[in-house]
LOTOR-162790 format. One record per residue (C-alpha): x, y, z. Coordinates in nm, 4 decimals. Each point is the difference from the previous one (the first is absolute). Layout:
! residues N
+----------+----------+----------+
|     east |    north |       up |
+----------+----------+----------+
|        X |        Y |        Z |
...
+----------+----------+----------+
This chain:
! residues 360
+----------+----------+----------+
|     east |    north |       up |
+----------+----------+----------+
|   8.9446 |   9.9743 |  11.0908 |
|  -0.0041 |  -0.2114 |   0.2871 |
|   0.0903 |   0.1618 |   0.3217 |
|   0.0798 |  -0.1668 |   0.3165 |
|  -0.0567 |   0.1927 |   0.3169 |
|   0.1568 |  -0.1358 |   0.3541 |
|  -0.0960 |   0.1536 |   0.3246 |
|   0.2766 |   0.0150 |   0.2984 |
|  -0.1476 |   0.1057 |   0.3571 |
|   0.2286 |   0.1882 |   0.2885 |
|   0.1081 |  -0.2614 |   0.2917 |
|  -0.2566 |   0.1551 |   0.2221 |
|  -0.3104 |  -0.0421 |  -0.2169 |
|   0.1311 |  -0.3508 |  -0.0333 |
|   0.0381 |  -0.0656 |   0.3472 |
|  -0.3534 |   0.1314 |   0.0564 |
|  -0.1577 |  -0.2096 |  -0.2444 |
|   0.2234 |  -0.3300 |   0.0192 |
|  -0.1660 |  -0.0950 |   0.3735 |
|  -0.3568 |   0.0026 |  -0.1548 |
|   0.1259 |  -0.2132 |  -0.2969 |
|  -0.0608 |   0.2207 |  -0.2934 |
|   0.3248 |  -0.0026 |  -0.1844 |
|   0.3648 |  -0.2195 |   0.0009 |
|   0.2782 |   0.0716 |   0.2129 |
|   0.1943 |   0.2523 |  -0.1868 |
|   0.2054 |   0.1583 |   0.2930 |
|   0.2688 |   0.1958 |  -0.1644 |
|   0.1459 |   0.1303 |  -0.3481 |
|   0.2103 |  -0.3254 |  -0.0316 |
|  -0.3097 |  -0.2091 |  -0.0195 |
|  -0.1959 |   0.2380 |  -0.2052 |
|   0.2403 |  -0.0132 |  -0.2523 |
|   0.0112 |  -0.3867 |  -0.0220 |
|  -0.3911 |   0.0264 |  -0.0157 |
|   0.0129 |   0.2421 |  -0.2794 |
|   0.1937 |  -0.2504 |  -0.1792 |
|  -0.1877 |  -0.2895 |   0.0519 |
|  -0.3421 |   0.2405 |  -0.1389 |
|   0.1905 |   0.0903 |  -0.2817 |
|   0.1295 |  -0.3613 |  -0.0984 |
|  -0.3639 |  -0.1209 |   0.0299 |
|  -0.0729 |   0.2289 |  -0.2781 |
|   0.2781 |  -0.1019 |  -0.2448 |
|  -0.2618 |  -0.1787 |  -0.1937 |
|  -0.1737 |   0.2988 |  -0.0849 |
|   0.1452 |   0.2666 |  -0.2328 |
|   0.0390 |   0.2913 |   0.2584 |
|   0.1107 |   0.3207 |  -0.1262 |
|   0.0084 |   0.1909 |   0.3194 |
|   0.0561 |  -0.0437 |   0.3727 |
|  -0.0977 |   0.2704 |   0.2784 |
|   0.0786 |  -0.0401 |   0.3391 |
|  -0.2438 |   0.2036 |   0.2244 |
|   0.1516 |   0.0310 |   0.3463 |
|  -0.0697 |   0.1072 |   0.3343 |
|   0.3165 |  -0.0197 |   0.1572 |
|   0.1813 |   0.3221 |  -0.0230 |
|   0.2378 |   0.1648 |  -0.2391 |
|   0.3144 |  -0.1437 |   0.1521 |
|  -0.1504 |  -0.3407 |   0.0351 |
|  -0.0974 |   0.0451 |  -0.3754 |
|   0.3834 |   0.0563 |  -0.0693 |
|   0.0887 |  -0.3381 |   0.1730 |
|  -0.2523 |  -0.1785 |  -0.1609 |
|   0.0905 |   0.0984 |  -0.3196 |
|   0.3605 |  -0.0882 |   0.0683 |
|  -0.1043 |  -0.3404 |   0.0723 |
|  -0.2048 |  -0.0860 |  -0.3064 |
|   0.1274 |  -0.2081 |  -0.2851 |
|  -0.0236 |   0.1519 |  -0.3300 |
|  -0.0901 |  -0.3171 |  -0.1430 |
|  -0.3649 |   0.0257 |   0.1835 |
|  -0.0635 |   0.3079 |  -0.2117 |
|  -0.1231 |   0.2800 |   0.2477 |
|  -0.0450 |   0.3372 |  -0.1914 |
|  -0.0832 |   0.2628 |   0.2429 |
|  -0.0601 |   0.0488 |   0.4080 |
|  -0.2867 |   0.2112 |   0.0908 |
|   0.0404 |   0.0561 |   0.3518 |
|  -0.1279 |   0.1524 |   0.3546 |
|  -0.0274 |   0.0150 |   0.3695 |
|   0.3007 |   0.2151 |   0.0021 |
|  -0.1817 |   0.2846 |  -0.1791 |
|   0.3130 |   0.1015 |  -0.2030 |
|  -0.0565 |   0.2851 |  -0.2525 |
|   0.2263 |  -0.0913 |  -0.3092 |
|   0.0681 |   0.2666 |  -0.2681 |
|   0.1122 |  -0.2820 |  -0.2088 |
|   0.0359 |  -0.4015 |   0.0362 |
|   0.2564 |  -0.1433 |   0.1966 |
|   0.2118 |  -0.3041 |  -0.2016 |
|   0.0885 |  -0.2842 |   0.1734 |
|   0.1281 |  -0.2946 |  -0.1849 |
|  -0.1020 |   0.1345 |  -0.2780 |
|  -0.3645 |   0.0364 |   0.1408 |
|  -0.1969 |   0.3393 |   0.0205 |
|  -0.1399 |   0.0753 |   0.3375 |
|  -0.2540 |   0.2612 |   0.0591 |
|  -0.2348 |   0.1343 |   0.2853 |
|  -0.2439 |   0.3052 |  -0.0048 |
|   0.0377 |   0.1217 |   0.3424 |
|  -0.2861 |   0.0072 |   0.2224 |
|  -0.3963 |   0.0543 |  -0.0342 |
|  -0.1823 |   0.1505 |  -0.3097 |
|   0.2100 |   0.3337 |  -0.0551 |
|   0.1308 |  -0.1759 |  -0.2879 |
|   0.0223 |  -0.3234 |  -0.2002 |
|   0.2910 |  -0.1735 |  -0.1643 |
|  -0.0213 |  -0.0568 |  -0.3758 |
|   0.2200 |  -0.2144 |  -0.1900 |
|  -0.0023 |   0.0012 |  -0.3653 |
|   0.1844 |  -0.3219 |  -0.1261 |
|   0.1011 |  -0.1714 |  -0.3435 |
|   0.0497 |  -0.3327 |   0.0603 |
|   0.1676 |  -0.2408 |  -0.2626 |
|  -0.2355 |  -0.2761 |  -0.0334 |
|   0.2471 |  -0.2419 |  -0.2111 |
|   0.2445 |   0.0142 |   0.2724 |
|  -0.2190 |   0.0511 |   0.2812 |
|   0.1904 |   0.3216 |   0.1672 |
|  -0.0227 |   0.3478 |   0.0071 |
|   0.1043 |   0.2092 |  -0.3154 |
|  -0.0488 |   0.3638 |   0.1761 |
|  -0.2171 |   0.1704 |   0.2583 |
|  -0.1070 |   0.3379 |   0.1479 |
|  -0.0545 |   0.0542 |   0.3547 |
|  -0.2049 |   0.3163 |   0.1141 |
|  -0.1288 |   0.0726 |   0.3857 |
|  -0.3010 |   0.2474 |  -0.0921 |
|  -0.2105 |   0.1908 |   0.2366 |
|  -0.3433 |  -0.0466 |   0.0160 |
|  -0.1169 |   0.3545 |  -0.0814 |
|  -0.2805 |   0.1705 |  -0.1674 |
|   0.2186 |   0.0515 |  -0.3082 |
|   0.0975 |  -0.3607 |   0.0160 |
|  -0.3170 |  -0.1807 |   0.0730 |
|  -0.3314 |   0.1999 |  -0.1119 |
|  -0.3023 |  -0.0593 |   0.2453 |
|  -0.2270 |  -0.2210 |  -0.1166 |
|  -0.3429 |   0.1480 |   0.0685 |
|  -0.2163 |  -0.2889 |  -0.0729 |
|   0.1981 |  -0.2552 |   0.2556 |
|  -0.0041 |   0.3221 |   0.2854 |
|  -0.3937 |  -0.0194 |  -0.0368 |
|   0.0066 |  -0.3656 |   0.0659 |
|   0.2487 |   0.0372 |   0.2898 |
|  -0.2097 |   0.3015 |   0.1379 |
|  -0.3016 |  -0.2147 |  -0.0032 |
|   0.1702 |  -0.2941 |   0.1650 |
|   0.1333 |   0.2346 |   0.2628 |
|  -0.3159 |   0.1079 |   0.1410 |
|  -0.0720 |  -0.3453 |   0.0948 |
|   0.3358 |  -0.0857 |   0.1597 |
|   0.0173 |   0.3517 |   0.1544 |
|  -0.3234 |  -0.1326 |   0.2127 |
|   0.2607 |  -0.2410 |   0.1875 |
|   0.3086 |   0.1350 |  -0.0201 |
|  -0.0543 |   0.3827 |   0.1113 |
|  -0.1529 |  -0.1477 |   0.3173 |
|   0.1935 |   0.1702 |   0.3107 |
|   0.1736 |  -0.2506 |   0.2406 |
|   0.1847 |   0.2587 |   0.2302 |
|   0.1832 |   0.3044 |   0.0077 |
|   0.3451 |   0.0901 |   0.0972 |
|   0.0848 |   0.3697 |   0.1571 |
|   0.2228 |   0.0413 |  -0.3078 |
|   0.1559 |  -0.1672 |  -0.2725 |
|   0.2267 |  -0.2970 |   0.1212 |
|   0.2823 |  -0.0806 |  -0.2281 |
|   0.2189 |  -0.3245 |  -0.0925 |
|   0.2904 |   0.1670 |  -0.2153 |
|   0.2079 |  -0.3086 |  -0.0005 |
|  -0.0330 |  -0.4173 |   0.0557 |
|   0.3289 |  -0.0259 |   0.2117 |
|  -0.0739 |   0.2521 |   0.3265 |
|  -0.2521 |   0.0642 |   0.2518 |
|  -0.2950 |   0.2211 |  -0.1500 |
|  -0.2913 |   0.1769 |   0.1244 |
|  -0.2623 |  -0.2231 |  -0.2042 |
|   0.1653 |  -0.3313 |   0.0556 |
|   0.0023 |   0.1188 |   0.3924 |
|  -0.3540 |   0.0333 |  -0.0294 |
|  -0.0925 |  -0.2788 |  -0.1836 |
|   0.2140 |  -0.2358 |   0.2129 |
|  -0.1817 |   0.1780 |   0.3197 |
|  -0.3499 |  -0.0916 |  -0.1487 |
|   0.0522 |  -0.3350 |  -0.0020 |
|   0.1463 |  -0.0174 |   0.3408 |
|  -0.2667 |   0.1724 |   0.1507 |
|  -0.2796 |  -0.1850 |  -0.1758 |
|   0.1276 |  -0.3610 |   0.0827 |
|   0.1761 |   0.0677 |   0.3556 |
|   0.3322 |  -0.1303 |  -0.0681 |
|   0.3176 |   0.1124 |   0.1230 |
|   0.1744 |   0.0674 |  -0.3376 |
|  -0.0902 |   0.0368 |  -0.3702 |
|   0.2605 |  -0.0201 |  -0.2211 |
|  -0.1546 |   0.1487 |  -0.3379 |
|   0.1830 |  -0.0428 |  -0.3282 |
|   0.1202 |   0.3492 |  -0.1504 |
|  -0.0017 |  -0.1376 |  -0.3449 |
|  -0.3926 |  -0.0448 |   0.0513 |
|  -0.0306 |   0.3363 |   0.0190 |
|  -0.0293 |   0.1371 |  -0.3810 |
|  -0.0285 |   0.3636 |  -0.0260 |
|   0.1792 |   0.2711 |   0.1661 |
|  -0.2930 |   0.1597 |   0.2197 |
|  -0.3466 |  -0.0273 |   0.1163 |
|  -0.2708 |   0.2486 |   0.1551 |
|  -0.1209 |   0.1768 |   0.1397 |
|  -0.3327 |  -0.1153 |  -0.1132 |
|   0.0543 |  -0.3854 |  -0.0560 |
|  -0.2464 |  -0.1464 |  -0.2406 |
|   0.0011 |  -0.3974 |  -0.0760 |
|   0.1150 |   0.0814 |  -0.3604 |
|   0.2784 |   0.2142 |   0.1688 |
|   0.0975 |  -0.2861 |   0.2464 |
|   0.0035 |  -0.2719 |  -0.2832 |
|   0.2521 |   0.1653 |  -0.1815 |
|   0.2072 |   0.0752 |   0.2622 |
|  -0.0527 |  -0.3586 |   0.1491 |
|  -0.1406 |  -0.2330 |  -0.2916 |
|   0.1268 |  -0.3277 |   0.1666 |
|  -0.2565 |  -0.2128 |   0.1837 |
|   0.0201 |  -0.3348 |   0.1659 |
|   0.0970 |  -0.1375 |   0.3234 |
|   0.1614 |   0.1124 |   0.3187 |
|   0.1722 |  -0.2795 |   0.2020 |
|   0.0700 |   0.0746 |   0.3722 |
|   0.3208 |  -0.1550 |   0.1588 |
|   0.1716 |  -0.0295 |   0.3226 |
|   0.3797 |   0.1157 |   0.0395 |
|   0.2405 |  -0.0149 |   0.2935 |
|   0.1747 |   0.3159 |   0.0757 |
|   0.3097 |  -0.1940 |  -0.1470 |
|  -0.2013 |  -0.0598 |  -0.3277 |
|  -0.1096 |   0.3291 |  -0.0266 |
|   0.3458 |   0.1585 |   0.0457 |
|   0.1633 |  -0.2806 |  -0.2525 |
|  -0.2924 |   0.0948 |  -0.2508 |
|   0.0513 |   0.3820 |   0.0266 |
|   0.3582 |  -0.0406 |  -0.0243 |
|  -0.0149 |  -0.2054 |  -0.3062 |
|  -0.2006 |   0.2786 |  -0.1709 |
|   0.2439 |   0.2759 |   0.1063 |
|   0.2904 |  -0.2192 |  -0.0990 |
|   0.2860 |   0.2137 |  -0.1751 |
|   0.0368 |  -0.1980 |  -0.3460 |
|  -0.3854 |   0.1563 |  -0.0391 |
|   0.0963 |   0.3449 |   0.0626 |
|   0.3036 |  -0.0125 |  -0.2442 |
|  -0.2411 |  -0.1419 |  -0.2688 |
|   0.1789 |  -0.3584 |  -0.0137 |
|  -0.2979 |  -0.1750 |   0.1049 |
|  -0.3771 |   0.0303 |  -0.0617 |
|  -0.2015 |   0.0402 |   0.3314 |
|  -0.3536 |   0.1007 |   0.1047 |
|  -0.0670 |   0.3251 |   0.2124 |
|  -0.2791 |  -0.0211 |   0.2525 |
|  -0.2164 |   0.2868 |   0.1495 |
|  -0.0617 |  -0.0558 |   0.3652 |
|  -0.3000 |   0.0668 |   0.2174 |
|   0.0091 |   0.2423 |   0.2991 |
|   0.1178 |  -0.1117 |   0.3043 |
|   0.2982 |  -0.1253 |  -0.1437 |
|   0.3444 |   0.1740 |  -0.0019 |
|   0.3230 |  -0.1113 |  -0.1562 |
|   0.3258 |   0.1673 |  -0.0139 |
|   0.2787 |  -0.1644 |  -0.1557 |
|   0.3677 |   0.0822 |  -0.0687 |
|   0.1524 |  -0.0900 |  -0.3273 |
|   0.3455 |   0.0403 |   0.1038 |
|  -0.0289 |  -0.2605 |   0.3006 |
|  -0.2581 |  -0.1677 |  -0.1584 |
|  -0.2160 |  -0.0338 |   0.2837 |
|  -0.2970 |   0.1550 |   0.1784 |
|   0.0109 |   0.2962 |   0.2329 |
|  -0.3420 |  -0.0685 |   0.0962 |
|  -0.2522 |  -0.2229 |  -0.0933 |
|  -0.3728 |   0.0635 |   0.1853 |
|  -0.3645 |  -0.1077 |  -0.0465 |
|  -0.2502 |   0.1645 |   0.2093 |
|   0.2698 |   0.2202 |   0.1707 |
|   0.1863 |  -0.3138 |   0.1244 |
|   0.3319 |  -0.1231 |  -0.1422 |
|  -0.0865 |  -0.3358 |  -0.1283 |
|   0.1162 |  -0.3285 |   0.2003 |
|   0.1560 |  -0.3014 |  -0.1728 |
|  -0.2377 |  -0.2643 |   0.1375 |
|  -0.3265 |   0.2706 |  -0.0314 |
|  -0.2323 |  -0.1285 |  -0.2894 |
|  -0.1486 |   0.2899 |  -0.1873 |
|  -0.2900 |  -0.0167 |  -0.2478 |
|   0.1030 |   0.1136 |  -0.3630 |
|  -0.2440 |   0.0204 |  -0.3202 |
|   0.1511 |  -0.0315 |  -0.3467 |
|  -0.1479 |   0.0006 |  -0.3193 |
|  -0.0706 |  -0.3239 |  -0.1829 |
|   0.3293 |   0.0923 |  -0.2412 |
|   0.2195 |   0.0724 |   0.2795 |
|  -0.1021 |  -0.2807 |   0.1975 |
|   0.0214 |  -0.2552 |  -0.2871 |
|   0.3467 |   0.1386 |  -0.0512 |
|   0.1392 |   0.0516 |   0.3621 |
|   0.2922 |  -0.2055 |  -0.0430 |
|   0.1177 |   0.1957 |  -0.2881 |
|  -0.0685 |   0.3679 |   0.1417 |
|   0.0371 |  -0.0531 |   0.3804 |
|   0.2369 |  -0.2959 |   0.0137 |
|  -0.3108 |  -0.2086 |   0.2138 |
|  -0.0924 |  -0.3410 |  -0.0626 |
|  -0.3365 |  -0.0613 |   0.0079 |
|   0.0421 |  -0.3210 |   0.2119 |
|   0.2245 |   0.1837 |   0.2531 |
|  -0.2828 |   0.2862 |   0.0507 |
|  -0.2689 |  -0.2525 |   0.0487 |
|   0.1992 |  -0.1665 |   0.2992 |
|  -0.1445 |   0.3448 |   0.1600 |
|  -0.3625 |  -0.1297 |  -0.1064 |
|  -0.1638 |  -0.0663 |  -0.3257 |
|  -0.0389 |   0.3041 |  -0.2478 |
|  -0.3651 |   0.1144 |  -0.0515 |
|  -0.1710 |   0.1586 |  -0.2725 |
|  -0.1446 |   0.3259 |   0.1903 |
|  -0.2006 |   0.1349 |  -0.3216 |
|  -0.0669 |  -0.1338 |  -0.3262 |
|   0.0429 |   0.3438 |  -0.1513 |
|   0.1661 |   0.2761 |   0.0984 |
|  -0.1924 |   0.2530 |  -0.1821 |
|  -0.2732 |  -0.1195 |   0.2234 |
|   0.1586 |   0.0649 |   0.3135 |
|   0.1253 |   0.3531 |  -0.1259 |
|  -0.4000 |   0.0897 |  -0.0800 |
|  -0.1047 |  -0.1480 |   0.3339 |
|   0.2589 |   0.2663 |   0.1640 |
|  -0.0913 |   0.2867 |  -0.1947 |
|  -0.3972 |  -0.0496 |   0.0543 |
|   0.0658 |   0.1013 |   0.3663 |
|   0.2854 |   0.2207 |  -0.0443 |
|  -0.1172 |   0.2996 |  -0.2160 |
|   0.3384 |   0.1722 |   0.0560 |
|   0.3099 |  -0.1812 |  -0.0026 |
|   0.3078 |   0.1776 |   0.1779 |
|   0.3491 |  -0.0509 |  -0.0182 |
|   0.1587 |  -0.0751 |   0.3348 |
|   0.3232 |  -0.1263 |   0.1801 |
|   0.2424 |   0.0095 |  -0.2933 |
|   0.2965 |  -0.0598 |  -0.0907 |
|  -0.0209 |  -0.3884 |   0.0574 |
|   0.3640 |  -0.0133 |  -0.1621 |
|   0.3176 |   0.1671 |   0.0730 |
|   0.3114 |  -0.1207 |  -0.1978 |
|   0.3401 |   0.1383 |   0.0900 |
|   0.1758 |  -0.0124 |  -0.3432 |
|   0.3511 |  -0.0065 |  -0.0414 |
|  -0.0294 |   0.3709 |  -0.1093 |
|  -0.2681 |   0.0808 |   0.2398 |
|  -0.3538 |  -0.0206 |   0.1151 |
|  -0.2172 |  -0.1307 |  -0.3159 |
+----------+----------+----------+
C-alpha cells in the first residue's frame, strides 16, 4: 500500500512561521482545501491507496475543511488536533471520518481500517479512544531503566532551583487574568524597567507553578523562548489595542482573539455593555491620549500586532523605532530570579470586566 499524509496547521502557527519564510501562505480553510487538492493532484501518477490529513486546526475547522474537499481528491480520513476534542466515535462529514484523541498522554486513539485497494477507498473501520493504563499498556522495565539513567544527567540541569513563590500560583484559563500570568508579566516589567508588559496568556502551558520553581518546572510551564520587543504607544493607541482585545465578538466566541496578562502598575476596568473603559491607569494615573508608554511584547505578538491588537507597525513606529530589548525571554526571567529568591504576587487585579451579567 502507498499512503499519502498531508499536514495542515493552525492559522496561529502559520502567522508565526510565515514571517520567517518557513512555509507558504495558507491563511484559512478555503486556501488549505485548495492546497490539499493541488497535492493530491500532484500524486495522481502514483497509485495512492489511502490519503490521510493530519491537522492542527481544531475540530470545527476540520469539519469545514472536509466539506470543501473534492471527493475526486481521494482524502480518506482526517486525524485532528488543537481543540483537544475527545470523540467516542468518528464524526463523518462529506463521507470523511474525522477523529481526535483529546489532550495529553492519558489516552491514545486507535483506528483499525480495512482499505479496498482496488477502488482506493475505505471498506470498513473501527475507532477506539484507549486509556493509557497499566492494564492496556504494560510497563517496559528495560526501557524504564534506560530512561532513569538518562534522567540522572538531565536532572543535574533541570532540577536547579530558580526562585520560590510563597505558594503555588495558578493559571486555570487563558481568557482571563490569572495569578501566574500576573507574576510572569511583572517579572519582565521589573527587570526591563518599562511601563507595561503584555504577556500572552496562551504561552503559559500548565495550570500552576510553585512554590519551588526549578528550571525544569519553569520550562514546562513556559516552553517558548525567543526575543522580546519594545514599542511606544500613545494613550490613544493603547486604549484602542485593549478595546480591540476586549471586543464583544471575542467574548461571544464569534472571533478568535488573543488574551494578555498585564504587569503590575496597570489597572483596566472595562464595561462590556457600553464597550468603553471605566478606568485605565498606568502607574496610578489615568492614561493620557498624547503621552507615550513603553510596552514590551513577545516575538509572536509583536509579529502579529495588527492581527491581535489592530495596530499597524508603521503607525506604531511613528512614535519611535521598535527595539529588540532581549534576544531570549528565558534569559530575562533567569536574570530576575537570580536577584529575587522569593517572588511575591502584588497589585492585583489588573483587569476588571463588567459583563452583561455582572463582573467577570
